[in-house]
FIKOLZA-1660 file (N, C-alpha, C; in steps of 0.1 Angstrom, whole numbers, plus 5000, padded with zeros to 4 digits):
% residues 151
   i   px   py   pz ch aa at
   1 5008 4986 5001  A  M  N
   1 4996 4999 4999  A  M CA
   1 5011 5012 5002  A  M  C
   2 5004 5022 4994  A  G  N
   2 5011 5035 4988  A  G CA
   2 5010 5047 5001  A  G  C
   3 5003 5056 4997  A  S  N
   3 5004 5069 5007  A  S CA
   3 4991 5064 5016  A  S  C
   4 4989 5072 5024  A  Q  N
   4 4975 5067 5034  A  Q CA
   4 4960 5073 5026  A  Q  C
   5 4951 5067 5030  A  F  N
   5 4940 5069 5026  A  F CA
   5 4935 5078 5031  A  F  C
   6 4923 5087 5033  A  W  N
   6 4916 5097 5038  A  W CA
   6 4905 5088 5051  A  W  C
   7 4900 5077 5049  A  V  N
   7 4893 5066 5053  A  V CA
   7 4904 5062 5066  A  V  C
   8 4916 5057 5061  A  Q  N
   8 4924 5052 5073  A  Q CA
   8 4925 5064 5084  A  Q  C
   9 4929 5079 5080  A  T  N
   9 4934 5089 5092  A  T CA
   9 4918 5090 5096  A  T  C
  10 4910 5090 5089  A  C  N
  10 4895 5091 5102  A  C CA
  10 4893 5078 5110  A  C  C
  11 4896 5067 5104  A  A  N
  11 4892 5056 5115  A  A CA
  11 4902 5056 5126  A  A  C
  12 4916 5059 5120  A  N  N
  12 4926 5059 5134  A  N CA
  12 4917 5075 5143  A  N  C
  13 4918 5083 5139  A  N  N
  13 4909 5095 5148  A  N CA
  13 4898 5094 5154  A  N  C
  14 4891 5082 5147  A  S  N
  14 4882 5083 5154  A  S CA
  14 4878 5073 5166  A  S  C
  15 4889 5064 5168  A  I  N
  15 4889 5057 5181  A  I CA
  15 4891 5072 5195  A  I  C
  16 4893 5078 5193  A  T  N
  16 4893 5088 5208  A  T CA
  16 4885 5103 5197  A  T  C
  17 4878 5102 5190  A  H  N
  17 4872 5116 5185  A  H CA
  17 4858 5116 5193  A  H  C
  18 4851 5132 5187  A  R  N
  18 4836 5131 5194  A  R CA
  18 4828 5125 5185  A  R  C
  19 4836 5121 5171  A  H  N
  19 4827 5116 5161  A  H CA
  19 4827 5102 5159  A  H  C
  20 4832 5097 5176  A  K  N
  20 4836 5083 5170  A  K CA
  20 4823 5074 5167  A  K  C
  21 4808 5074 5173  A  K  N
  21 4800 5069 5171  A  K CA
  21 4792 5072 5157  A  K  C
  22 4792 5085 5153  A  V  N
  22 4792 5091 5140  A  V CA
  22 4799 5083 5130  A  V  C
  23 4810 5078 5134  A  F  N
  23 4823 5072 5122  A  F CA
  23 4816 5059 5121  A  F  C
  24 4810 5053 5128  A  L  N
  24 4808 5038 5128  A  L CA
  24 4797 5035 5122  A  L  C
  25 4784 5048 5124  A  K  N
  25 4772 5046 5113  A  K CA
  25 4777 5049 5101  A  K  C
  26 4785 5060 5098  A  W  N
  26 4787 5059 5086  A  W CA
  26 4796 5051 5077  A  W  C
  27 4804 5045 5083  A  L  N
  27 4810 5030 5082  A  L CA
  27 4802 5020 5080  A  L  C
  28 4795 5019 5091  A  K  N
  28 4782 5004 5083  A  K CA
  28 4773 5013 5070  A  K  C
  29 4767 5021 5065  A  E  N
  29 4766 5026 5052  A  E CA
  29 4772 5025 5042  A  E  C
  30 4785 5031 5044  A  A  N
  30 4794 5027 5031  A  A CA
  30 4799 5016 5028  A  A  C
  31 4798 5004 5042  A  L  N
  31 4800 4992 5035  A  L CA
  31 4788 4982 5032  A  L  C
  32 4776 4991 5036  A  Y  N
  32 4766 4983 5029  A  Y CA
  32 4767 4989 5014  A  Y  C
  33 4770 4998 5012  A  D  N
  33 4770 4999 4998  A  D CA
  33 4778 4997 4994  A  D  C
  34 4792 4991 4998  A  F  N
  34 4802 4982 4992  A  F CA
  34 4796 4970 4984  A  F  C
  35 4789 4964 4999  A  D  N
  35 4781 4950 4999  A  D CA
  35 4779 4950 4984  A  D  C
  36 4769 4962 4978  A  R  N
  36 4761 4962 4970  A  R CA
  36 4772 4961 4950  A  R  C
  37 4780 4969 4955  A  D  N
  37 4791 4972 4945  A  D CA
  37 4804 4966 4945  A  D  C
  38 4802 4955 4953  A  I  N
  38 4817 4947 4948  A  I CA
  38 4816 4936 4956  A  I  C
  39 4814 4925 4951  A  D  N
  39 4807 4913 4957  A  D CA
  39 4820 4907 4967  A  D  C
  40 4815 4899 4975  A  L  N
  40 4828 4894 4985  A  L CA
  40 4817 4881 4984  A  L  C
  41 4823 4873 4983  A  S  N
  41 4820 4856 4982  A  S CA
  41 4813 4853 4997  A  S  C
  42 4801 4843 5000  A  A  N
  42 4797 4842 5013  A  A CA
  42 4808 4836 5022  A  A  C
  43 4817 4831 5016  A  D  N
  43 4826 4826 5025  A  D CA
  43 4836 4834 5033  A  D  C
  44 4836 4846 5023  A  D  N
  44 4852 4855 5028  A  D CA
  44 4849 4860 5040  A  D  C
  45 4858 4862 5047  A  V  N
  45 4859 4863 5063  A  V CA
  45 4853 4878 5063  A  V  C
  46 4859 4886 5058  A  R  N
  46 4855 4901 5053  A  R CA
  46 4838 4903 5057  A  R  C
  47 4830 4895 5050  A  F  N
  47 4815 4893 5050  A  F CA
  47 4812 4894 5065  A  F  C
  48 4817 4886 5073  A  S  N
  48 4815 4887 5091  A  S CA
  48 4816 4900 5097  A  S  C
  49 4828 4911 5092  A  W  N
  49 4831 4914 5099  A  W CA
  49 4819 4929 5104  A  W  C
  50 4817 4930 5115  A  N  N
  50 4811 4947 5119  A  N CA
  50 4815 4955 5116  A  N  C
  51 4810 4967 5117  A  P  N
  51 4816 4985 5117  A  P CA
  51 4828 4983 5127  A  P  C
  52 4828 4976 5139  A  L  N
  52 4840 4981 5146  A  L CA
  52 4852 4974 5143  A  L  C
  53 4851 4960 5136  A  D  N
  53 4860 4953 5134  A  D CA
  53 4867 4959 5124  A  D  C
  54 4860 4967 5110  A  W  N
  54 4862 4972 5098  A  W CA
  54 4871 4981 5105  A  W  C
  55 4868 4991 5109  A  R  N
  55 4878 5004 5121  A  R CA
  55 4891 4995 5120  A  R  C
  56 4889 4986 5126  A  T  N
  56 4901 4981 5135  A  T CA
  56 4908 4977 5128  A  T  C
  57 4904 4968 5114  A  N  N
  57 4912 4961 5106  A  N CA
  57 4917 4975 5093  A  N  C
  58 4911 4982 5093  A  I  N
  58 4914 4994 5086  A  I CA
  58 4927 5001 5091  A  I  C
  59 4925 5006 5106  A  C  N
  59 4940 5011 5112  A  C CA
  59 4949 5004 5115  A  C  C
  60 4946 4990 5113  A  E  N
  60 4959 4979 5116  A  E CA
  60 4963 4976 5100  A  E  C
  61 4961 4982 5087  A  N  N
  61 4962 4977 5079  A  N CA
  61 4961 4964 5074  A  N  C
  62 4953 4957 5080  A  H  N
  62 4948 4944 5080  A  H CA
  62 4949 4941 5059  A  H  C
  63 4957 4927 5055  A  P  N
  63 4958 4926 5043  A  P CA
  63 4945 4925 5035  A  P  C
  64 4932 4921 5044  A  L  N
  64 4919 4920 5035  A  L CA
  64 4913 4933 5032  A  L  C
  65 4923 4940 5038  A  V  N
  65 4915 4954 5035  A  V CA
  65 4927 4962 5023  A  V  C
  66 4919 4958 5012  A  V  N
  66 4929 4961 5001  A  V CA
  66 4928 4976 4994  A  V  C
  67 4936 4983 4983  A  D  N
  67 4930 4990 4981  A  D CA
  67 4919 4998 4976  A  D  C
  68 4917 4987 4966  A  E  N
  68 4900 4986 4958  A  E CA
  68 4895 4990 4972  A  E  C
  69 4891 4983 4983  A  I  N
  69 4881 4985 4993  A  I CA
  69 4884 5000 4997  A  I  C
  70 4899 5006 5000  A  L  N
  70 4904 5019 5002  A  L CA
  70 4897 5030 4998  A  L  C
  71 4901 5028 4982  A  D  N
  71 4894 5035 4973  A  D CA
  71 4878 5038 4974  A  D  C
  72 4872 5027 4976  A  H  N
  72 4859 5027 4979  A  H CA
  72 4855 5036 4992  A  H  C
  73 4860 5035 4999  A  L  N
  73 4854 5042 5013  A  L CA
  73 4858 5057 5014  A  L  C
  74 4873 5062 5004  A  D  N
  74 4877 5070 5006  A  D CA
  74 4867 5078 4993  A  D  C
  75 4861 5073 4983  A  S  N
  75 4851 5086 4975  A  S CA
  75 4839 5082 4987  A  S  C
  76 4833 5074 4992  A  K  N
  76 4822 5075 4998  A  K CA
  76 4825 5089 5011  A  K  C
  77 4837 5086 5020  A  L  N
  77 4841 5097 5030  A  L CA
  77 4839 5111 5025  A  L  C
  78 4846 5113 5014  A  V  N
  78 4849 5124 5007  A  V CA
  78 4833 5130 5002  A  V  C
  79 4828 5123 4996  A  D  N
  79 4813 5125 4994  A  D CA
  79 4805 5129 5008  A  D  C
  80 4805 5122 5017  A  S  N
  80 4797 5123 5027  A  S CA
  80 4802 5135 5039  A  S  C
  81 4815 5140 5038  A  I  N
  81 4817 5148 5047  A  I CA
  81 4806 5162 5056  A  I  C
  82 4798 5162 5047  A  D  N
  82 4789 5176 5045  A  D CA
  82 4780 5166 5057  A  D  C
  83 4773 5153 5048  A  D  N
  83 4764 5150 5056  A  D CA
  83 4762 5145 5068  A  D  C
  84 4776 5137 5072  A  F  N
  84 4779 5132 5087  A  F CA
  84 4790 5142 5094  A  F  C
  85 4794 5152 5088  A  G  N
  85 4805 5160 5098  A  G CA
  85 4795 5170 5102  A  G  C
  86 4803 5178 5106  A  E  N
  86 4800 5190 5118  A  E CA
  86 4809 5200 5113  A  E  C
  87 4796 5214 5112  A  I  N
  87 4802 5224 5107  A  I CA
  87 4809 5231 5119  A  I  C
  88 4822 5235 5118  A  I  N
  88 4829 5242 5129  A  I CA
  88 4828 5256 5127  A  I  C
  89 4828 5266 5115  A  A  N
  89 4827 5277 5114  A  A CA
  89 4820 5275 5101  A  A  C
  90 4815 5287 5098  A  S  N
  90 4807 5296 5085  A  S CA
  90 4807 5308 5087  A  S  C
  91 4803 5313 5070  A  V  N
  91 4799 5327 5068  A  V CA
  91 4788 5328 5057  A  V  C
  92 4779 5335 5062  A  E  N
  92 4763 5338 5048  A  E CA
  92 4766 5354 5049  A  E  C
  93 4768 5354 5034  A  Y  N
  93 4770 5369 5033  A  Y CA
  93 4754 5372 5023  A  Y  C
  94 4752 5386 5020  A  D  N
  94 4740 5393 5012  A  D CA
  94 4747 5403 5005  A  D  C
  95 4749 5400 4992  A  Q  N
  95 4758 5412 4986  A  Q CA
  95 4747 5419 4976  A  Q  C
  96 4747 5432 4976  A  E  N
  96 4737 5437 4967  A  E CA
  96 4747 5439 4952  A  E  C
  97 4741 5444 4941  A  G  N
  97 4746 5448 4930  A  G CA
  97 4753 5435 4920  A  G  C
  98 4768 5436 4917  A  M  N
  98 4768 5423 4909  A  M CA
  98 4771 5412 4917  A  M  C
  99 4776 5415 4928  A  A  N
  99 4783 5405 4935  A  A CA
  99 4768 5392 4939  A  A  C
 100 4775 5384 4947  A  H  N
 100 4762 5373 4946  A  H CA
 100 4762 5370 4965  A  H  C
 101 4751 5367 4966  A  S  N
 101 4750 5363 4978  A  S CA
 101 4755 5346 4981  A  S  C
 102 4754 5341 4992  A  G  N
 102 4757 5331 4995  A  G CA
 102 4761 5324 5008  A  G  C
 103 4771 5313 5012  A  W  N
 103 4773 5307 5023  A  W CA
 103 4790 5301 5018  A  W  C
 104 4796 5299 5031  A  N  N
 104 4807 5289 5028  A  N CA
 104 4807 5287 5045  A  N  C
 105 4813 5269 5045  A  A  N
 105 4815 5264 5057  A  A CA
 105 4825 5256 5056  A  A  C
 106 4829 5255 5071  A  V  N
 106 4845 5246 5070  A  V CA
 106 4835 5234 5076  A  V  C
 107 4838 5219 5074  A  Y  N
 107 4833 5211 5080  A  Y CA
 107 4841 5203 5084  A  Y  C
 108 4841 5196 5096  A  E  N
 108 4848 5185 5106  A  E CA
 108 4840 5170 5104  A  E  C
 109 4851 5163 5103  A  F  N
 109 4845 5145 5102  A  F CA
 109 4856 5138 5105  A  F  C
 110 4859 5132 5122  A  C  N
 110 4870 5129 5127  A  C CA
 110 4882 5134 5125  A  C  C
 111 4886 5149 5126  A  G  N
 111 4896 5155 5120  A  G CA
 111 4902 5158 5107  A  G  C
 112 4890 5152 5097  A  I  N
 112 4893 5156 5081  A  I CA
 112 4882 5170 5078  A  I  C
 113 4890 5175 5073  A  Y  N
 113 4882 5191 5066  A  Y CA
 113 4879 5192 5056  A  Y  C
 114 4862 5195 5051  A  T  N
 114 4861 5203 5037  A  T CA
 114 4857 5214 5040  A  T  C
 115 4857 5225 5028  A  L  N
 115 4853 5236 5028  A  L CA
 115 4843 5236 5015  A  L  C
 116 4830 5238 5020  A  Q  N
 116 4821 5238 5018  A  Q CA
 116 4814 5252 5008  A  Q  C
 117 4812 5256 4999  A  G  N
 117 4806 5264 4995  A  G CA
 117 4792 5271 4986  A  G  C
 118 4783 5277 4987  A  S  N
 118 4773 5281 4978  A  S CA
 118 4777 5272 4964  A  S  C
 119 4786 5275 4959  A  D  N
 119 4793 5270 4940  A  D CA
 119 4805 5262 4946  A  D  C
 120 4812 5259 4952  A  F  N
 120 4824 5250 4953  A  F CA
 120 4826 5242 4966  A  F  C
 121 4835 5237 4963  A  S  N
 121 4840 5228 4972  A  S CA
 121 4855 5225 4970  A  S  C
 122 4860 5231 4986  A  E  N
 122 4875 5225 4988  A  E CA
 122 4877 5212 5000  A  E  C
 123 4886 5204 4996  A  G  N
 123 4892 5194 5002  A  G CA
 123 4891 5183 5001  A  G  C
 124 4890 5173 5007  A  P  N
 124 4895 5173 5022  A  P CA
 124 4910 5181 5024  A  P  C
 125 4907 5180 5038  A  S  N
 125 4924 5185 5040  A  S CA
 125 4923 5178 5055  A  S  C
 126 4937 5177 5061  A  A  N
 126 4941 5174 5073  A  A CA
 126 4942 5188 5085  A  A  C
 127 4941 5195 5074  A  N  N
 127 4950 5212 5080  A  N CA
 127 4934 5220 5078  A  N  C
 128 4929 5221 5089  A  K  N
 128 4917 5229 5092  A  K CA
 128 4920 5245 5087  A  K  C
 129 4934 5248 5095  A  E  N
 129 4941 5263 5097  A  E CA
 129 4937 5270 5081  A  E  C
 130 4939 5263 5073  A  E  N
 130 4941 5265 5056  A  E CA
 130 4929 5265 5054  A  E  C
 131 4917 5255 5056  A  L  N
 131 4905 5260 5051  A  L CA
 131 4899 5270 5056  A  L  C
 132 4901 5271 5069  A  L  N
 132 4892 5284 5080  A  L CA
 132 4900 5299 5073  A  L  C
 133 4911 5299 5068  A  E  N
 133 4914 5314 5067  A  E CA
 133 4909 5319 5052  A  E  C
 134 4902 5308 5047  A  Y  N
 134 4892 5314 5031  A  Y CA
 134 4879 5318 5038  A  Y  C
 135 4877 5318 5049  A  L  N
 135 4866 5329 5054  A  L CA
 135 4864 5337 5055  A  L  C
 136 4854 5349 5048  A  D  N
 136 4857 5362 5051  A  D CA
 136 4850 5362 5061  A  D  C
 137 4857 5366 5076  A  T  N
 137 4852 5367 5088  A  T CA
 137 4851 5383 5093  A  T  C
 138 4858 5390 5085  A  D  N
 138 4863 5404 5089  A  D CA
 138 4852 5416 5084  A  D  C
 139 4844 5410 5075  A  D  N
 139 4832 5417 5071  A  D CA
 139 4821 5420 5080  A  D  C
 140 4815 5429 5082  A  S  N
 140 4810 5436 5098  A  S CA
 140 4794 5429 5092  A  S  C
 141 4795 5432 5076  A  E  N
 141 4779 5425 5071  A  E CA
 141 4777 5409 5071  A  E  C
 142 4789 5400 5069  A  H  N
 142 4784 5387 5072  A  H CA
 142 4781 5384 5084  A  H  C
 143 4770 5375 5081  A  I  N
 143 4765 5362 5095  A  I CA
 143 4780 5353 5097  A  I  C
 144 4786 5354 5107  A  V  N
 144 4801 5343 5112  A  V CA
 144 4794 5335 5124  A  V  C
 145 4797 5321 5120  A  F  N
 145 4796 5315 5131  A  F CA
 145 4810 5304 5130  A  F  C
 146 4809 5305 5145  A  W  N
 146 4824 5296 5151  A  W CA
 146 4825 5289 5159  A  W  C
 147 4828 5276 5158  A  S  N
 147 4825 5265 5173  A  S CA
 147 4835 5268 5180  A  S  C
 148 4834 5257 5184  A  D  N
 148 4850 5257 5201  A  D CA
 148 4860 5248 5191  A  D  C
 149 4851 5241 5179  A  Y  N
 149 4858 5233 5171  A  Y CA
 149 4869 5240 5163  A  Y  C
 150 4864 5249 5163  A  A  N
 150 4875 5261 5150  A  A CA
 150 4887 5267 5155  A  A  C
 151 4886 5264 5168  A  D  N
 151 4898 5273 5173  A  D CA
 151 4911 5262 5175  A  D  C
% end
């Protein structure tokens, strides 16, 4: 296996993270999709793993957790951070004239971050400061939200 996958980072972080239960719920749903998308034979030992077993085996680089599985889970993870994650900071703005109105928010899921905007997406990233810098929080007309986890 080459570089680390986002799902491995998230799995490792989830062991002690406040999103621990949410990660296991997400993993259960992602594995359900995996069972439908990629056939596992009924005698495959992975068929009997529960989400906690999967998380442990992902964290420990179990040889049966192959890159094809990690690629699949990475894709699902990136697509669902804003569904399962938590907004740690956001900005809403209402511009007049040629500018537009919209919002930008930084989501966290087990130490993985994305920046979602009304018309774009950045990430994932393990560096929340990089994504938080994008938010225009200095404009007094913007509605700004900062959670305790943005610090």
